[in-house]
C-alpha positions as CSV (number, residue, x, y, z in Angstrom):
1,M,-0.6,-0.2,-0.4
2,H,2.6,2.6,1.0
3,H,4.7,1.3,-2.4
4,S,2.1,1.8,-4.2
5,I,1.1,5.8,-3.2
6,R,5.1,6.4,-2.9
7,N,5.1,5.2,-6.9
8,S,2.1,7.3,-7.3
9,L,3.5,10.4,-6.5
10,S,6.6,9.9,-7.7
11,R,4.9,9.2,-11.3
12,N,2.5,12.6,-10.7
13,S,5.8,14.3,-9.6
14,L,8.0,13.6,-13.0
15,A,4.8,14.1,-14.7
16,L,4.9,17.5,-13.5
17,V,8.2,18.7,-14.5
18,P,8.1,19.7,-17.8
19,L,5.0,21.9,-16.6
20,A,7.4,23.5,-14.0
21,L,10.5,24.1,-16.9
22,V,8.3,25.9,-18.6
23,L,7.0,27.8,-16.2
24,L,9.8,28.4,-15.0
25,A,11.2,29.4,-18.3
26,P,9.3,33.4,-18.3
27,A,11.2,34.2,-15.2
28,A,14.8,32.9,-16.2
29,R,14.4,35.2,-19.2
30,G,13.9,38.4,-17.2
31,G,10.7,41.3,-17.9
32,E,8.8,38.6,-20.3
33,A,7.5,37.2,-16.2
34,E,6.2,40.9,-15.4
35,A,4.1,41.3,-19.1
36,L,1.9,38.3,-18.6
37,P,-1.7,39.1,-17.2
38,P,-2.0,39.5,-13.4
39,A,-4.7,36.5,-13.2
40,V,-2.0,34.0,-15.5
41,R,0.6,34.9,-13.0
42,N,-1.2,34.4,-10.2
43,A,-2.5,30.7,-12.0
44,N,1.9,30.1,-12.7
45,A,2.5,30.7,-9.0
46,Q,-0.1,28.3,-7.6
47,L,0.7,26.0,-10.2
48,L,5.0,25.9,-8.9
49,S,3.3,26.1,-5.2
50,Q,1.8,22.7,-6.1
51,F,5.2,21.1,-7.3
52,F,7.3,22.2,-4.9
53,A,4.7,20.6,-2.4
54,Q,5.0,17.4,-3.9
55,T,8.7,17.3,-5.9
56,G,10.4,19.0,-2.6
57,A,12.1,20.6,-6.2
58,S,13.4,24.3,-5.7
59,P,13.8,26.4,-9.3
60,A,17.8,26.1,-8.7
61,V,17.9,22.7,-8.2
62,L,15.5,22.1,-11.5
63,E,17.8,24.6,-13.4
64,Y,20.7,22.4,-12.1
65,R,19.3,18.9,-13.0
66,R,18.0,20.9,-16.9
67,K,22.1,21.8,-17.2
68,L,22.5,17.8,-15.6
69,A,21.2,16.4,-18.2
70,E,22.7,18.4,-21.5
71,Y,26.0,17.7,-19.9
72,Q,25.5,14.0,-19.6
73,A,24.1,14.2,-22.9
74,A,27.1,16.3,-24.4
75,R,29.5,14.1,-22.3
76,A,28.5,10.8,-23.7
77,A,29.1,11.8,-27.2
78,F,32.0,13.2,-26.9
79,D,33.1,10.1,-25.4
80,A,31.7,8.3,-28.2
81,E,33.8,10.4,-29.9
82,A,36.9,10.4,-28.4
83,G,36.4,6.9,-27.6
84,A,37.0,5.5,-31.9
85,Y,40.1,8.3,-32.1
86,W,41.6,6.1,-29.2
87,S,40.5,2.7,-30.6
88,Q,41.9,3.4,-34.0
89,V,45.4,5.2,-32.0
90,S,46.1,2.0,-30.6
91,E,45.4,-0.3,-33.5
92,K,47.7,1.9,-35.3
93,R,50.0,1.5,-33.5
94,R,49.9,-2.8,-33.1
95,T,49.8,-2.7,-36.9
96,R,53.3,-1.0,-36.4
97,N,54.8,-3.1,-34.2
98,A,53.6,-5.8,-35.9
99,K,55.2,-4.4,-39.1
100,R,58.7,-3.7,-37.5
101,R,58.7,-7.4,-36.0
102,S,58.4,-8.7,-39.6
103,G,60.8,-5.5,-41.1
104,Q,58.4,-3.7,-43.2
105,R,58.9,-0.8,-43.2
106,V,56.2,1.8,-41.9
107,T,54.4,4.7,-43.5
108,L,53.2,7.9,-42.9
109,D,49.7,5.9,-43.3
110,D,50.5,4.0,-40.2
111,Y,50.3,6.7,-38.4
112,V,46.4,8.9,-37.2
113,L,47.3,12.0,-38.6
114,E,44.9,13.8,-36.9
115,H,44.9,15.6,-33.3
116,P,42.3,14.3,-30.5
117,P,39.4,15.9,-30.2
118,L,38.4,18.7,-28.5
119,Y,35.5,18.7,-25.6
120,N,33.8,22.3,-26.2
121,G,30.1,21.1,-25.0
122,P,29.1,22.7,-21.8
123,K,30.6,22.7,-18.0
124,K,29.4,20.2,-15.4
125,P,26.9,22.3,-13.4
126,V,27.3,22.5,-10.0
127,N,24.8,21.1,-7.5
128,P,23.3,23.5,-5.4
129,E,22.1,21.4,-2.8
130,P,24.5,19.7,-0.7
131,E,26.4,16.7,-1.4
132,E,27.9,13.6,0.5
133,T,31.4,13.4,0.3
134,P,32.7,10.0,0.6
135,D,35.6,9.5,3.6
136,R,38.9,8.8,2.4
137,P,40.8,6.4,3.6
138,P,43.5,6.8,6.2
139,R,46.6,7.5,4.2
140,K,49.2,5.5,4.8
141,P,52.1,6.2,7.0
142,I,55.2,7.0,4.5
143,P,58.3,4.9,5.4
144,V,61.2,6.4,6.6
145,V,65.0,5.4,6.1
146,A,64.8,3.0,9.9
147,D,62.4,1.1,8.3
148,F,63.9,0.2,5.1
149,L,66.9,-0.8,6.7
150,R,65.1,-2.9,8.9
151,A,62.7,-4.8,6.8
152,A,66.9,-5.1,4.3
153,Q,67.6,-7.1,7.7
154,E,64.7,-8.8,7.9
155,L,64.0,-9.5,4.1
156,Y,67.6,-10.0,2.9
157,Q,69.9,-10.5,6.4
158,F,70.9,-7.3,5.1
159,T,72.2,-4.2,6.8
160,P,73.4,-1.3,3.9
161,Q,76.4,0.9,5.0
162,R,75.4,3.8,5.9
163,P,78.1,7.1,5.2
164,S,79.2,8.5,8.3
165,S,79.5,12.6,6.6
166,E,78.3,14.5,4.7
167,V,81.7,14.5,2.1
168,E,81.8,10.9,2.6
169,F,78.6,10.6,0.9
170,K,79.5,13.0,-1.9
171,R,82.7,11.8,-3.1
172,A,81.1,8.0,-3.2
173,Y,78.1,9.8,-5.1
174,A,80.9,11.2,-7.4
175,R,82.9,8.1,-7.6
176,Y,80.1,5.9,-8.7
177,A,78.5,9.1,-10.9
178,L,82.1,9.3,-13.2
179,A,82.5,5.6,-13.3
180,S,79.0,5.5,-15.7
181,G,81.0,7.6,-17.7
182,L,79.1,10.9,-16.5
183,T,81.6,14.2,-16.4
184,R,82.2,16.9,-13.7
185,E,79.3,19.1,-14.5
186,Q,76.5,16.5,-15.0
187,A,78.0,14.2,-11.6
188,V,76.6,17.9,-9.9
189,R,73.1,18.4,-12.1
190,V,72.5,15.3,-11.0
191,Y,72.9,15.1,-7.7
192,S,71.6,19.0,-7.5
193,F,68.4,17.8,-9.3
194,E,68.0,14.4,-6.8
195,T,68.1,16.3,-3.9
196,G,66.2,19.7,-5.0
197,G,69.3,21.7,-4.4
198,T,68.3,22.2,-0.7
199,G,68.7,18.6,1.0
200,S,71.6,17.6,2.6
201,Y,73.1,13.7,1.6
202,D,70.5,11.8,4.0
203,V,67.3,13.4,2.4
204,Q,64.2,11.4,1.4
205,A,61.6,12.8,-0.8
206,G,57.7,13.6,0.6
207,I,59.6,14.3,3.9
208,E,62.1,16.5,3.0
209,H,60.4,19.7,4.4
210,G,58.4,18.0,7.1
211,G,55.9,16.6,4.7
């Protein structure tokens, strides 16, 4: 019984949505609503009051739902177009790889030469009603040097050697960099890049500044 009543109210409310949008249109266009005869304006107001009483939806919510439907339709059309484009890109890539494996020559026909499509439809509207935000899982702690040393010992029975000072570390870094073929200038640049130019030898990414 209760289900049938709710279903009936829901159907009636949905049936009134187009009417409500029509009644709201003059108000959205500004001065046109004032040009209506008083009797018509009063009738519109009564119908809108009846609609809002049944649905609980405000004019802002109705406008949001209309814009959301437009956005979803435009986005679905774009996603279909973009999906076809990127599928063609993947297929062309597979063709090029197959040609290279077999020693065949790759030509321009084996590439997609057009730029990917760009979405230029309506933006996603902002919901005027408060939305529930899902709870974020707690952030996992970032392991520190002590955790890595303990894991090395527990998993591999290995204790890494740690430099005793900044100078000792930089000298070892320079030896390995030169042995790898880097010049002196390149080694300095790589070291500065890895530390951000502000960290010491034992700096750790993500927590070098207390992050």
